[in-house]
N, C-alpha and C positions, 0 to 999 in steps of 0.2 A: 101461608108460612110460622102466621100469627103472629101475636103479639109477639114484640121482646124480650130473650128472658133477660134476667138480672145475672145481673157483671158482681163473681167476687168478692169479699172484699182482698187484697189484695192474687187478685184472683193474674196480674201479670203475672209475681213476681214467684209464687206458687204453687209449684202441681198439686191438681184432688193427688193424694194419698198413696190406693186404688190401683193410681194409672202411674204414680215412679216415684217409692218410697225414699225419707232418705236411708235405708240400709239397702237399697238398689247396691251394687259395686261397681259399678259406671256414671251413680247419680252424682255428682259434685263435677265428673267434665262435663255429662248433657251440660247441667244446669249452667256449667262461661260456652256451651253452644249454645245454644239458647239465650245466654247475657248479649254474649258480644254480636247473635242473629239481632238484637233491636237493637241492642245498637245503628247500630249498616242498614238499617233501614229493609233488612232482608225477610223477605216475609214466612218462612222455614230451615230450616239446617240440616246437613245431613247425618242420621243418626247413626257412633262412634264403634257399635254396634251391629247393625245390624246392614247400615248402609240403608237405608227409608233414609226418605225427607220426611220433613217432619213439621211440621205446623206455630211457629210460635204464639203463643200467647196473647201481640201484641196482636200480629194478622187475628185471630179467630173474639179477637176483640172484638176489632170495628166494621167488622159484617156484618153484627150489632142483630145476632140473632149464634141457636144453639144446631147444628147439626143433625146431633142426637147418635156423633160417630162413637165417640170413645177416643174422642181427643185426647192423647195430650195430655198436653194445656189448656183444651176449656175452663176458656177465666171465670164460666157461667154455671149460678145458681139449677137454675131447670139442666138434670142432665135424667139422661134415661136410662 
């Protein structure tokens, strides 16, 4: 996998703007689900619009690498 990517400052709390913009109509609900999942020590939450499972930034950070898959809550600097 190479060297571990560098975690972004506030990468656990703040999603990448291009992946989840504050103007998104469900931003508040999504972020509440994200915080709840982290608080309950769950690796993911169910997206309220699509129903897909979304990994939390905490889960992604704990893996110690960026998979370059475009994760909504990717906490890393090295993004493709």
